All heavy atoms as a GROMACS GRO file, in nm:
protein
  638
    1MET      N    1  -0.169   2.518   1.305
    1MET     CA    2  -0.069   2.416   1.328
    1MET      C    3  -0.072   2.380   1.476
    1MET      O    4  -0.063   2.464   1.562
    1MET     CB    5   0.070   2.471   1.291
    1MET     CG    6   0.179   2.372   1.314
    1MET     SD    7   0.332   2.423   1.236
    1MET     CE    8   0.416   2.496   1.372
    2SER      N    9  -0.091   2.253   1.507
    2SER     CA   10  -0.094   2.212   1.646
    2SER      C   11   0.045   2.176   1.694
    2SER      O   12   0.125   2.116   1.621
    2SER     CB   13  -0.187   2.092   1.663
    2SER     OG   14  -0.132   1.979   1.603
    3ASP      N   15   0.076   2.214   1.817
    3ASP     CA   16   0.207   2.187   1.873
    3ASP      C   17   0.187   2.113   2.004
    3ASP      O   18   0.196   2.172   2.111
    3ASP     CB   19   0.281   2.319   1.895
    3ASP     CG   20   0.427   2.295   1.929
    3ASP    OD1   21   0.480   2.188   1.896
    3ASP    OD2   22   0.487   2.385   1.991
    4THR      N   23   0.156   1.986   1.994
    4THR     CA   24   0.130   1.908   2.114
    4THR      C   25   0.259   1.844   2.161
    4THR      O   26   0.342   1.802   2.080
    4THR     CB   27   0.026   1.798   2.088
    4THR    OG1   28   0.074   1.716   1.981
    4THR    CG2   29  -0.108   1.858   2.051
    5PRO      N   30   0.279   1.837   2.295
    5PRO     CA   31   0.402   1.776   2.346
    5PRO      C   32   0.406   1.629   2.309
    5PRO      O   33   0.308   1.557   2.309
    5PRO     CB   34   0.387   1.791   2.499
    5PRO     CG   35   0.279   1.888   2.522
    5PRO     CD   36   0.193   1.889   2.400
    6GLY      N   37   0.527   1.582   2.276
    6GLY     CA   38   0.546   1.445   2.243
    6GLY      C   39   0.522   1.410   2.098
    6GLY      O   40   0.547   1.298   2.055
    7SER      N   41   0.474   1.504   2.017
    7SER     CA   42   0.445   1.473   1.876
    7SER      C   43   0.561   1.513   1.784
    7SER      O   44   0.552   1.494   1.666
    7SER     CB   45   0.318   1.545   1.832
    7SER     OG   46   0.337   1.683   1.834
    8LYS      N   47   0.666   1.570   1.840
    8LYS     CA   48   0.778   1.614   1.755
    8LYS      C   49   0.866   1.494   1.721
    8LYS      O   50   0.903   1.417   1.807
    8LYS     CB   51   0.861   1.719   1.830
    8LYS     CG   52   0.783   1.846   1.859
    8LYS     CD   53   0.868   1.943   1.935
    8LYS     CE   54   0.784   2.067   1.971
    8LYS     NZ   55   0.853   2.158   2.054
    9GLN      N   56   0.897   1.479   1.593
    9GLN     CA   57   0.982   1.372   1.546
    9GLN      C   58   1.097   1.431   1.470
    9GLN      O   59   1.081   1.529   1.396
    9GLN     CB   60   0.903   1.280   1.452
    9GLN     CG   61   0.805   1.188   1.519
    9GLN     CD   62   0.876   1.073   1.590
    9GLN    OE1   63   0.989   1.039   1.556
    9GLN    NE2   64   0.811   1.014   1.687
   10ASN      N   65   1.213   1.371   1.487
   10ASN     CA   66   1.329   1.413   1.407
   10ASN      C   67   1.319   1.352   1.268
   10ASN      O   68   1.264   1.244   1.250
   10ASN     CB   69   1.457   1.365   1.476
   10ASN     CG   70   1.483   1.436   1.604
   10ASN    OD1   71   1.449   1.552   1.620
   10ASN    ND2   72   1.547   1.367   1.699
   11THR      N   73   1.373   1.422   1.172
   11THR     CA   74   1.375   1.370   1.036
   11THR      C   75   1.478   1.258   1.024
   11THR      O   76   1.570   1.248   1.105
   11THR     CB   77   1.405   1.482   0.935
   11THR    OG1   78   1.538   1.528   0.961
   11THR    CG2   79   1.305   1.595   0.944
   12ALA      N   80   1.464   1.179   0.920
   12ALA     CA   81   1.561   1.071   0.896
   12ALA      C   82   1.701   1.129   0.865
   12ALA      O   83   1.801   1.071   0.907
   12ALA     CB   84   1.514   0.985   0.778
   13ALA      N   85   1.706   1.243   0.800
   13ALA     CA   86   1.832   1.304   0.768
   13ALA      C   87   1.904   1.352   0.896
   13ALA      O   88   2.024   1.336   0.909
   13ALA     CB   89   1.813   1.424   0.673
   14PHE      N   90   1.829   1.410   0.987
   14PHE     CA   91   1.887   1.455   1.114
   14PHE      C   92   1.939   1.338   1.192
   14PHE      O   93   2.050   1.340   1.249
   14PHE     CB   94   1.784   1.534   1.195
   14PHE     CG   95   1.840   1.586   1.326
   14PHE    CD1   96   1.925   1.695   1.330
   14PHE    CD2   97   1.806   1.523   1.444
   14PHE    CE1   98   1.975   1.741   1.448
   14PHE    CE2   99   1.855   1.570   1.565
   14PHE     CZ  100   1.941   1.679   1.567
   15TYR      N  101   1.860   1.229   1.198
   15TYR     CA  102   1.901   1.109   1.269
   15TYR      C  103   2.029   1.052   1.208
   15TYR      O  104   2.123   1.015   1.277
   15TYR     CB  105   1.788   1.006   1.267
   15TYR     CG  106   1.823   0.876   1.336
   15TYR    CD1  107   1.820   0.864   1.474
   15TYR    CD2  108   1.858   0.765   1.262
   15TYR    CE1  109   1.853   0.746   1.535
   15TYR    CE2  110   1.891   0.646   1.323
   15TYR     CZ  111   1.886   0.637   1.460
   15TYR     OH  112   1.919   0.519   1.520
   16GLY      N  113   2.030   1.039   1.073
   16GLY     CA  114   2.148   0.987   1.003
   16GLY      C  115   2.269   1.073   1.025
   16GLY      O  116   2.380   1.018   1.044
   17GLN      N  117   2.252   1.203   1.025
   17GLN     CA  118   2.366   1.292   1.048
   17GLN      C  119   2.421   1.276   1.191
   17GLN      O  120   2.543   1.276   1.211
   17GLN     CB  121   2.324   1.437   1.025
   17GLN     CG  122   2.435   1.539   1.035
   17GLN     CD  123   2.456   1.592   1.176
   17GLN    OE1  124   2.366   1.594   1.256
   17GLN    NE2  125   2.577   1.636   1.204
   18ALA      N  126   2.333   1.260   1.287
   18ALA     CA  127   2.377   1.241   1.425
   18ALA      C  128   2.454   1.110   1.443
   18ALA      O  129   2.558   1.106   1.507
   18ALA     CB  130   2.257   1.247   1.519
   19VAL      N  131   2.402   1.003   1.383
   19VAL     CA  132   2.470   0.874   1.391
   19VAL      C  133   2.604   0.878   1.319
   19VAL      O  134   2.707   0.830   1.372
   19VAL     CB  135   2.380   0.762   1.332
   19VAL    CG1  136   2.456   0.632   1.318
   19VAL    CG2  137   2.256   0.742   1.420
   20ALA      N  138   2.609   0.936   1.200
   20ALA     CA  139   2.733   0.947   1.127
   20ALA      C  140   2.837   1.034   1.201
   20ALA      O  141   2.956   0.996   1.207
   20ALA     CB  142   2.708   1.006   0.988
   21SER      N  143   2.794   1.140   1.258
   21SER     CA  144   2.882   1.227   1.333
   21SER      C  145   2.942   1.155   1.454
   21SER      O  146   3.061   1.162   1.482
   21SER     CB  147   2.807   1.352   1.380
   21SER     OG  148   2.892   1.433   1.460
   22PHE      N  149   2.855   1.079   1.524
   22PHE     CA  150   2.903   1.002   1.640
   22PHE      C  151   3.005   0.898   1.594
   22PHE      O  152   3.110   0.878   1.657
   22PHE     CB  153   2.784   0.939   1.712
   22PHE     CG  154   2.825   0.852   1.830
   22PHE    CD1  155   2.860   0.915   1.948
   22PHE    CD2  156   2.830   0.715   1.820
   22PHE    CE1  157   2.897   0.840   2.058
   22PHE    CE2  158   2.868   0.640   1.930
   22PHE     CZ  159   2.901   0.703   2.048
   23ALA      N  160   2.975   0.828   1.484
   23ALA     CA  161   3.066   0.722   1.436
   23ALA      C  162   3.201   0.782   1.393
   23ALA      O  163   3.307   0.725   1.425
   23ALA     CB  164   3.001   0.648   1.319
   24VAL      N  165   3.198   0.892   1.323
   24VAL     CA  166   3.323   0.957   1.278
   24VAL      C  167   3.405   1.003   1.401
   24VAL      O  168   3.528   0.983   1.406
   24VAL     CB  169   3.295   1.074   1.185
   24VAL    CG1  170   3.419   1.160   1.162
   24VAL    CG2  171   3.242   1.022   1.051
   25ALA      N  172   3.340   1.062   1.499
   25ALA     CA  173   3.411   1.109   1.620
   25ALA      C  174   3.475   0.993   1.695
   25ALA      O  175   3.591   1.001   1.740
   25ALA     CB  176   3.317   1.190   1.708
   26MET      N  177   3.398   0.884   1.713
   26MET     CA  178   3.451   0.768   1.785
   26MET      C  179   3.566   0.703   1.706
   26MET      O  180   3.670   0.666   1.763
   26MET     CB  181   3.342   0.667   1.812
   26MET     CG  182   3.247   0.705   1.923
   26MET     SD  183   3.325   0.730   2.082
   26MET     CE  184   3.365   0.561   2.122
   27ALA      N  185   3.553   0.693   1.574
   27ALA     CA  186   3.658   0.633   1.490
   27ALA      C  187   3.786   0.719   1.495
   27ALA      O  188   3.896   0.667   1.509
   27ALA     CB  189   3.610   0.615   1.349
   28ALA      N  190   3.770   0.849   1.482
   28ALA     CA  191   3.886   0.938   1.485
   28ALA      C  192   3.956   0.934   1.620
   28ALA      O  193   4.081   0.933   1.626
   28ALA     CB  194   3.842   1.081   1.453
   29THR      N  195   3.877   0.926   1.726
   29THR     CA  196   3.939   0.916   1.861
   29THR      C  197   4.009   0.786   1.879
   29THR      O  198   4.122   0.781   1.932
   29THR     CB  199   3.829   0.936   1.970
   29THR    OG1  200   3.765   1.060   1.950
   29THR    CG2  201   3.890   0.932   2.107
   30ALA      N  202   3.950   0.675   1.833
   30ALA     CA  203   4.012   0.544   1.845
   30ALA      C  204   4.142   0.538   1.764
   30ALA      O  205   4.244   0.487   1.813
   30ALA     CB  206   3.915   0.436   1.797
   31ILE      N  207   4.141   0.592   1.642
   31ILE     CA  208   4.260   0.593   1.559
   31ILE      C  209   4.367   0.679   1.624
   31ILE      O  210   4.486   0.642   1.628
   31ILE     CB  211   4.228   0.642   1.416
   31ILE    CG1  212   4.144   0.536   1.345
   31ILE    CG2  213   4.355   0.671   1.339
   31ILE    CD1  214   4.084   0.583   1.215
   32GLY      N  215   4.327   0.795   1.678
   32GLY     CA  216   4.423   0.883   1.745
   32GLY      C  217   4.488   0.818   1.866
   32GLY      O  218   4.609   0.829   1.887
   33ILE      N  219   4.407   0.747   1.942
   33ILE     CA  220   4.465   0.678   2.061
   33ILE      C  221   4.553   0.562   2.016
   33ILE      O  222   4.663   0.543   2.073
   33ILE     CB  223   4.349   0.628   2.152
   33ILE    CG1  224   4.281   0.747   2.221
   33ILE    CG2  225   4.402   0.532   2.258
   33ILE    CD1  226   4.158   0.710   2.302
   34TYR      N  227   4.514   0.492   1.916
   34TYR     CA  228   4.595   0.379   1.867
   34TYR      C  229   4.727   0.428   1.811
   34TYR      O  230   4.830   0.364   1.831
   34TYR     CB  231   4.517   0.302   1.760
   34TYR     CG  232   4.594   0.186   1.699
   34TYR    CD1  233   4.607   0.068   1.772
   34TYR    CD2  234   4.652   0.195   1.574
   34TYR    CE1  235   4.678  -0.038   1.720
   34TYR    CE2  236   4.721   0.091   1.520
   34TYR     CZ  237   4.736  -0.028   1.593
   34TYR     OH  238   4.806  -0.132   1.542
   35GLN      N  239   4.728   0.540   1.739
   35GLN     CA  240   4.849   0.592   1.676
   35GLN      C  241   4.937   0.671   1.775
   35GLN      O  242   5.048   0.709   1.738
   35GLN     CB  243   4.812   0.683   1.556
   35GLN     CG  244   4.745   0.612   1.443
   35GLN     CD  245   4.839   0.515   1.373
   35GLN    OE1  246   4.959   0.539   1.364
   35GLN    NE2  247   4.784   0.406   1.320
   36LEU      N  248   4.888   0.694   1.892
   36LEU     CA  249   4.962   0.772   1.993
   36LEU      C  250   5.092   0.700   2.029
   36LEU      O  251   5.092   0.579   2.055
   36LEU     CB  252   4.876   0.793   2.116
   36LEU     CG  253   4.927   0.887   2.225
   36LEU    CD1  254   4.934   1.030   2.171
   36LEU    CD2  255   4.837   0.878   2.344
   37SER      N  256   5.201   0.774   2.029
   37SER     CA  257   5.329   0.711   2.065
   37SER      C  258   5.345   0.719   2.216
   37SER      O  259   5.414   0.807   2.269
   37SER     CB  260   5.444   0.778   1.992
   37SER     OG  261   5.448   0.917   2.024
   38ALA      N  262   5.280   0.628   2.284
   38ALA     CA  263   5.285   0.620   2.428
   38ALA      C  264   5.276   0.472   2.468
   38ALA      O  265   5.245   0.387   2.386
   38ALA     CB  266   5.172   0.699   2.492
   39ASP      N  267   5.302   0.446   2.594
   39ASP     CA  268   5.292   0.309   2.645
   39ASP      C  269   5.147   0.259   2.631
   39ASP      O  270   5.051   0.338   2.625
   39ASP     CB  271   5.334   0.303   2.791
   39ASP     CG  272   5.484   0.328   2.809
   39ASP    OD1  273   5.558   0.311   2.712
   39ASP    OD2  274   5.523   0.367   2.921
   40ALA      N  275   5.135   0.127   2.634
   40ALA     CA  276   5.003   0.067   2.620
   40ALA      C  277   4.910   0.104   2.732
   40ALA      O  278   4.791   0.124   2.712
   40ALA     CB  279   5.015  -0.086   2.610
   41TRP      N  280   4.964   0.120   2.856
   41TRP     CA  281   4.874   0.154   2.967
   41TRP      C  282   4.819   0.294   2.953
   41TRP      O  283   4.707   0.323   2.993
   41TRP     CB  284   4.945   0.135   3.101
   41TRP     CG  285   5.052   0.240   3.131
   41TRP    CD1  286   5.183   0.233   3.101
   41TRP    CD2  287   5.031   0.363   3.196
   41TRP    NE1  288   5.249   0.347   3.147
   41TRP    CE2  289   5.157   0.431   3.202
   41TRP    CE3  290   4.920   0.429   3.247
   41TRP    CZ2  291   5.172   0.556   3.260
   41TRP    CZ3  292   4.936   0.553   3.306
   41TRP    CH2  293   5.063   0.615   3.312
   42VAL      N  294   4.896   0.384   2.890
   42VAL     CA  295   4.846   0.522   2.867
   42VAL      C  296   4.735   0.520   2.762
   42VAL      O  297   4.629   0.583   2.783
   42VAL     CB  298   4.962   0.616   2.822
   42VAL    CG1  299   4.910   0.752   2.785
   42VAL    CG2  300   5.068   0.625   2.932
   43ARG      N  301   4.755   0.445   2.655
   43ARG     CA  302   4.649   0.434   2.555
   43ARG      C  303   4.525   0.367   2.610
   43ARG      O  304   4.412   0.407   2.580
   43ARG     CB  305   4.702   0.360   2.431
   43ARG     CG  306   4.806   0.438   2.355
   43ARG     CD  307   4.833   0.380   2.218
   43ARG     NE  308   4.862   0.238   2.218
   43ARG     CZ  309   4.985   0.186   2.216
   43ARG    NH1  310   5.090   0.265   2.215
   43ARG    NH2  311   5.000   0.055   2.215
   44GLY      N  312   4.546   0.266   2.693
   44GLY     CA  313   4.433   0.198   2.758
   44GLY      C  314   4.355   0.291   2.849
   44GLY      O  315   4.232   0.292   2.851
   45PHE      N  316   4.431   0.372   2.926
   45PHE     CA  317   4.365   0.469   3.015
   45PHE      C  318   4.283   0.570   2.935
   45PHE      O  319   4.167   0.602   2.971
   45PHE     CB  320   4.470   0.543   3.100
   45PHE     CG  321   4.413   0.648   3.186
   45PHE    CD1  322   4.355   0.617   3.308
   45PHE    CD2  323   4.418   0.782   3.148
   45PHE    CE1  324   4.301   0.715   3.391
   45PHE    CE2  325   4.364   0.882   3.229
   45PHE     CZ  326   4.308   0.848   3.351
   46LEU      N  327   4.338   0.619   2.827
   46LEU     CA  328   4.266   0.716   2.744
   46LEU      C  329   4.142   0.652   2.681
   46LEU      O  330   4.035   0.717   2.673
   46LEU     CB  331   4.358   0.774   2.636
   46LEU     CG  332   4.469   0.864   2.686
   46LEU    CD1  333   4.562   0.902   2.571
   46LEU    CD2  334   4.412   0.989   2.751
   47ALA      N  335   4.152   0.526   2.638
   47ALA     CA  336   4.037   0.458   2.580
   47ALA      C  337   3.926   0.440   2.682
   47ALA      O  338   3.809   0.466   2.650
   47ALA     CB  339   4.081   0.323   2.523
   48ILE      N  340   3.961   0.400   2.802
   48ILE     CA  341   3.860   0.386   2.909
   48ILE      C  342   3.798   0.522   2.944
   48ILE      O  343   3.676   0.532   2.966
   48ILE     CB  344   3.923   0.320   3.033
   48ILE    CG1  345   3.961   0.177   3.005
   48ILE    CG2  346   3.828   0.327   3.153
   48ILE    CD1  347   3.848   0.086   2.969
   49ALA      N  348   3.880   0.626   2.946
   49ALA     CA  349   3.829   0.762   2.973
   49ALA      C  350   3.730   0.806   2.866
   49ALA      O  351   3.625   0.864   2.897
   49ALA     CB  352   3.944   0.861   2.985
   50VAL      N  353   3.759   0.775   2.739
   50VAL     CA  354   3.666   0.812   2.632
   50VAL      C  355   3.536   0.734   2.645
   50VAL      O  356   3.427   0.792   2.631
   50VAL     CB  357   3.733   0.784   2.493
   50VAL    CG1  358   3.630   0.789   2.380
   50VAL    CG2  359   3.842   0.887   2.468
   51LEU      N  360   3.544   0.606   2.676
   51LEU     CA  361   3.422   0.526   2.693
   51LEU      C  362   3.338   0.577   2.811
   51LEU      O  363   3.215   0.584   2.804
   51LEU     CB  364   3.456   0.378   2.713
   51LEU     CG  365   3.514   0.308   2.591
   51LEU    CD1  366   3.553   0.166   2.625
   51LEU    CD2  367   3.415   0.310   2.474
   52TYR      N  368   3.405   0.615   2.919
   52TYR     CA  369   3.334   0.671   3.033
   52TYR      C  370   3.268   0.803   2.998
   52TYR      O  371   3.152   0.829   3.037
   52TYR     CB  372   3.430   0.689   3.151
   52TYR     CG  373   3.367   0.747   3.274
   52TYR    CD1  374   3.269   0.675   3.344
   52TYR    CD2  375   3.400   0.872   3.322
   52TYR    CE1  376   3.209   0.726   3.456
   52TYR    CE2  377   3.338   0.925   3.433
   52TYR     CZ  378   3.246   0.853   3.500
   52TYR     OH  379   3.184   0.904   3.609
   53LEU      N  380   3.336   0.887   2.922
   53LEU     CA  381   3.279   1.015   2.880
   53LEU      C  382   3.157   0.992   2.791
   53LEU      O  383   3.055   1.062   2.806
   53LEU     CB  384   3.385   1.097   2.804
   53LEU     CG  385   3.345   1.233   2.756
   53LEU    CD1  386   3.304   1.323   2.872
   53LEU    CD2  387   3.457   1.296   2.677
   54VAL      N  388   3.163   0.896   2.701
   54VAL     CA  389   3.050   0.869   2.611
   54VAL      C  390   2.930   0.817   2.691
   54VAL      O  391   2.818   0.865   2.674
   54VAL     CB  392   3.090   0.765   2.503
   54VAL    CG1  393   2.970   0.713   2.427
   54VAL    CG2  394   3.189   0.828   2.405
   55THR      N  395   2.953   0.722   2.782
   55THR     CA  396   2.837   0.669   2.858
   55THR      C  397   2.779   0.773   2.950
   55THR      O  398   2.656   0.780   2.964
   55THR     CB  399   2.879   0.545   2.939
   55THR    OG1  400   2.987   0.579   3.028
   55THR    CG2  401   2.919   0.431   2.850
   56SER      N  402   2.863   0.857   3.011
   56SER     CA  403   2.806   0.962   3.096
   56SER      C  404   2.735   1.068   3.016
   56SER      O  405   2.636   1.126   3.060
   56SER     CB  406   2.917   1.024   3.186
   56SER     OG  407   3.014   1.087   3.107
   57SER      N  408   2.777   1.092   2.893
   57SER     CA  409   2.707   1.187   2.806
   57SER      C  410   2.571   1.135   2.768
   57SER      O  411   2.472   1.211   2.766
   57SER     CB  412   2.789   1.214   2.679
   57SER     OG  413   2.912   1.274   2.708
   58PHE      N  414   2.559   1.006   2.736
   58PHE     CA  415   2.430   0.946   2.707
   58PHE      C  416   2.336   0.954   2.829
   58PHE      O  417   2.218   0.984   2.816
   58PHE     CB  418   2.444   0.800   2.662
   58PHE     CG  419   2.478   0.786   2.518
   58PHE    CD1  420   2.598   0.731   2.480
   58PHE    CD2  421   2.388   0.823   2.421
   58PHE    CE1  422   2.632   0.715   2.346
   58PHE    CE2  423   2.420   0.810   2.285
   58PHE     CZ  424   2.541   0.755   2.249
   59THR      N  425   2.393   0.927   2.945
   59THR     CA  426   2.311   0.934   3.068
   59THR      C  427   2.263   1.075   3.092
   59THR      O  428   2.146   1.097   3.124
   59THR     CB  429   2.392   0.884   3.189
   59THR    OG1  430   2.436   0.750   3.160
   59THR    CG2  431   2.311   0.887   3.316
   60LEU      N  432   2.350   1.175   3.077
   60LEU     CA  433   2.312   1.314   3.096
   60LEU      C  434   2.204   1.355   2.997
   60LEU      O  435   2.104   1.420   3.033
   60LEU     CB  436   2.434   1.405   3.082
   60LEU     CG  437   2.409   1.553   3.094
   60LEU    CD1  438   2.352   1.588   3.234
   60LEU    CD2  439   2.533   1.632   3.068
   61ALA      N  440   2.218   1.315   2.870
   61ALA     CA  441   2.118   1.350   2.770
   61ALA      C  442   1.983   1.288   2.805
   61ALA      O  443   1.877   1.350   2.789
   61ALA     CB  444   2.165   1.302   2.631
   62LYS      N  445   1.984   1.162   2.854
   62LYS     CA  446   1.860   1.099   2.891
   62LYS      C  447   1.793   1.167   3.010
   62LYS      O  448   1.673   1.186   3.012
   62LYS     CB  449   1.884   0.951   2.925
   62LYS     CG  450   1.758   0.876   2.959
   62LYS     CD  451   1.789   0.736   3.009
   62LYS     CE  452   1.668   0.659   3.050
   62LYS     NZ  453   1.571   0.731   3.132
   63VAL      N  454   1.874   1.206   3.108
   63VAL     CA  455   1.819   1.272   3.227
   63VAL      C  456   1.758   1.408   3.187
   63VAL      O  457   1.646   1.441   3.232
   63VAL     CB  458   1.928   1.291   3.335
   63VAL    CG1  459   1.885   1.387   3.441
   63VAL    CG2  460   1.966   1.158   3.394
   64ILE      N  461   1.824   1.480   3.104
   64ILE     CA  462   1.770   1.611   3.057
   64ILE      C  463   1.644   1.589   2.978
   64ILE      O  464   1.544   1.659   2.999
   64ILE     CB  465   1.877   1.687   2.975
   64ILE    CG1  466   1.991   1.731   3.064
   64ILE    CG2  467   1.815   1.805   2.903
   64ILE    CD1  468   2.112   1.786   2.990
   65ARG      N  469   1.641   1.491   2.889
   65ARG     CA  470   1.519   1.462   2.810
   65ARG      C  471   1.405   1.421   2.899
   65ARG      O  472   1.292   1.468   2.884
   65ARG     CB  473   1.547   1.352   2.707
   65ARG     CG  474   1.428   1.326   2.618
   65ARG     CD  475   1.430   1.190   2.557
   65ARG     NE  476   1.422   1.089   2.663
   65ARG     CZ  477   1.469   0.967   2.651
   65ARG    NH1  478   1.527   0.928   2.541
   65ARG    NH2  479   1.458   0.880   2.749
   66ASP      N  480   1.432   1.332   2.997
   66ASP     CA  481   1.326   1.288   3.086
   66ASP      C  482   1.272   1.404   3.170
   66ASP      O  483   1.151   1.413   3.191
   66ASP     CB  484   1.378   1.179   3.180
   66ASP     CG  485   1.404   1.048   3.106
   66ASP    OD1  486   1.362   1.038   2.989
   66ASP    OD2  487   1.470   0.960   3.166
   67ARG      N  488   1.357   1.493   3.211
   67ARG     CA  489   1.310   1.609   3.291
   67ARG      C  490   1.225   1.699   3.205
   67ARG      O  491   1.122   1.749   3.248
   67ARG     CB  492   1.429   1.687   3.345
   67ARG     CG  493   1.384   1.809   3.426
   67ARG     CD  494   1.499   1.883   3.487
   67ARG     NE  495   1.544   1.808   3.605
   67ARG     CZ  496   1.643   1.847   3.682
   67ARG    NH1  497   1.709   1.956   3.650
   67ARG    NH2  498   1.677   1.776   3.785
   68GLN      N  499   1.266   1.722   3.080
   68GLN     CA  500   1.188   1.809   2.988
   68GLN      C  501   1.054   1.744   2.955
   68GLN      O  502   0.951   1.813   2.950
   68GLN     CB  503   1.267   1.838   2.863
   68GLN     CG  504   1.378   1.935   2.883
   68GLN     CD  505   1.458   1.960   2.756
   68GLN    OE1  506   1.449   1.882   2.660
   68GLN    NE2  507   1.539   2.062   2.758
   69GLU      N  508   1.050   1.613   2.932
   69GLU     CA  509   0.925   1.548   2.903
   69GLU      C  510   0.832   1.545   3.025
   69GLU      O  511   0.711   1.550   3.011
   69GLU     CB  512   0.951   1.403   2.856
   69GLU     CG  513   1.006   1.398   2.716
   69GLU     CD  514   1.034   1.257   2.672
   69GLU    OE1  515   1.026   1.164   2.755
   69GLU    OE2  516   1.071   1.238   2.555
   70GLY      N  517   0.891   1.537   3.144
   70GLY     CA  518   0.810   1.534   3.265
   70GLY      C  519   0.746   1.668   3.297
   70GLY      O  520   0.638   1.673   3.356
   71THR      N  521   0.806   1.777   3.255
   71THR     CA  522   0.752   1.909   3.283
   71THR      C  523   0.685   1.974   3.164
   71THR      O  524   0.641   2.087   3.172
   71THR     CB  525   0.865   2.004   3.333
   71THR    OG1  526   0.965   2.018   3.234
   71THR    CG2  527   0.925   1.955   3.463
   72ALA      N  528   0.675   1.900   3.054
   72ALA     CA  529   0.621   1.959   2.931
   72ALA      C  530   0.474   1.997   2.944
   72ALA      O  531   0.431   2.097   2.893
   72ALA     CB  532   0.640   1.864   2.814
   73GLY      N  533   0.395   1.916   3.015
   73GLY     CA  534   0.252   1.943   3.022
   73GLY      C  535   0.207   2.009   3.150
   73GLY      O  536   0.090   2.029   3.170
   74THR      N  537   0.298   2.047   3.235
   74THR     CA  538   0.260   2.107   3.363
   74THR      C  539   0.290   2.255   3.363
   74THR      O  540   0.378   2.301   3.292
   74THR     CB  541   0.337   2.039   3.479
   74THR    OG1  542   0.478   2.061   3.461
   74THR    CG2  543   0.308   1.890   3.484
   75ALA      N  544   0.218   2.325   3.446
   75ALA     CA  545   0.241   2.469   3.462
   75ALA      C  546   0.367   2.488   3.546
   75ALA      O  547   0.398   2.409   3.633
   75ALA     CB  548   0.122   2.536   3.530
   76PRO      N  549   0.440   2.595   3.521
   76PRO     CA  550   0.563   2.618   3.601
   76PRO      C  551   0.526   2.647   3.746
   76PRO      O  552   0.426   2.708   3.778
   76PRO     CB  553   0.625   2.742   3.535
   76PRO     CG  554   0.519   2.804   3.453
   76PRO     CD  555   0.419   2.697   3.422
   77SER      N  556   0.608   2.593   3.833
   77SER     CA  557   0.585   2.615   3.978
   77SER      C  558   0.624   2.756   4.015
   77SER      O  559   0.716   2.815   3.955
   77SER     CB  560   0.665   2.514   4.058
   77SER     OG  561   0.803   2.531   4.033
   78PRO      N  562   0.556   2.815   4.113
   78PRO     CA  563   0.592   2.951   4.151
   78PRO      C  564   0.731   2.957   4.213
   78PRO      O  565   0.771   2.867   4.286
   78PRO     CB  566   0.485   2.987   4.253
   78PRO     CG  567   0.435   2.859   4.306
   78PRO     CD  568   0.451   2.761   4.195
   79SER      N  569   0.805   3.060   4.179
   79SER     CA  570   0.936   3.072   4.240
   79SER      C  571   0.930   3.182   4.346
   79SER      O  572   0.867   3.285   4.328
   79SER     CB  573   1.039   3.106   4.134
   79SER     OG  574   1.015   3.234   4.082
   80TYR      N  575   0.999   3.156   4.453
   80TYR     CA  576   0.999   3.251   4.565
   80TYR      C  577   1.141   3.296   4.589
   80TYR      O  578   1.235   3.219   4.575
   80TYR     CB  579   0.945   3.186   4.691
   80TYR     CG  580   0.801   3.144   4.680
   80TYR    CD1  581   0.765   3.011   4.660
   80TYR    CD2  582   0.699   3.238   4.689
   80TYR    CE1  583   0.635   2.973   4.647
   80TYR    CE2  584   0.568   3.199   4.680
   80TYR     CZ  585   0.536   3.068   4.661
   80TYR     OH  586   0.404   3.031   4.651
   81SER      N  587   1.154   3.417   4.628
   81SER     CA  588   1.283   3.470   4.669
   81SER      C  589   1.314   3.414   4.808
   81SER      O  590   1.227   3.377   4.884
   81SER     CB  591   1.278   3.621   4.672
   81SER     OG  592   1.397   3.671   4.728
   82THR      N  593   1.440   3.410   4.842
   82THR     CA  594   1.477   3.359   4.974
   82THR      C  595   1.425   3.448   5.086
   82THR      O  596   1.409   3.400   5.197
   82THR     CB  597   1.630   3.351   4.987
   82THR    OG1  598   1.693   3.426   4.884
   82THR    CG2  599   1.679   3.213   4.986
   83PHE      N  600   1.397   3.573   5.058
   83PHE     CA  601   1.356   3.665   5.162
   83PHE      C  602   1.205   3.683   5.170
   83PHE      O  603   1.158   3.759   5.253
   83PHE     CB  604   1.426   3.800   5.145
   83PHE     CG  605   1.574   3.787   5.151
   83PHE    CD1  606   1.651   3.802   5.038
   83PHE    CD2  607   1.638   3.759   5.269
   83PHE    CE1  608   1.790   3.791   5.044
   83PHE    CE2  609   1.777   3.746   5.276
   83PHE     CZ  610   1.851   3.764   5.164
   84GLU      N  611   1.129   3.617   5.083
   84GLU     CA  612   0.985   3.630   5.090
   84GLU      C  613   0.926   3.539   5.197
   84GLU      O  614   0.979   3.432   5.224
   84GLU     CB  615   0.922   3.589   4.955
   84GLU     CG  616   0.943   3.693   4.847
   84GLU     CD  617   0.870   3.652   4.721
   84GLU    OE1  618   0.757   3.601   4.732
   84GLU    OE2  619   0.927   3.668   4.613
   85LYS      N  620   0.814   3.583   5.256
   85LYS     CA  621   0.746   3.498   5.351
   85LYS      C  622   0.650   3.409   5.272
   85LYS      O  623   0.584   3.453   5.180
   85LYS     CB  624   0.670   3.583   5.454
   85LYS     CG  625   0.760   3.656   5.546
   85LYS     CD  626   0.680   3.727   5.653
   85LYS     CE  627   0.774   3.800   5.747
   85LYS     NZ  628   0.704   3.869   5.853
   86HIS      N  629   0.638   3.286   5.319
   86HIS     CA  630   0.548   3.191   5.251
   86HIS      C  631   0.423   3.175   5.332
   86HIS      O  632   0.414   3.161   5.446
   86HIS     CB  633   0.616   3.056   5.234
   86HIS     CG  634   0.745   3.062   5.159
   86HIS    ND1  635   0.749   3.084   5.022
   86HIS    CD2  636   0.874   3.059   5.202
   86HIS    CE1  637   0.875   3.089   4.983
   86HIS    NE2  638   0.952   3.073   5.091
   0.00000   0.00000   0.00000
């Protein structure tokens, strides 16, 4: 079995489950914020906070993926202790 970097694909079921999970979580959060017995500015603030959290989560996931793809084919760099001479 060959295990080459970049050849791994997610199954359609895994992709569908991830999309469905995201949709259910966003819908439940939106309904919860809408049904919240608070002033409109509080609900608006919570909605903006949720959108900011979602966008920053996507950015973090992309950065982590890009870093892993960038180091997938390279040998690990040597690590040195702070007290070693170079």
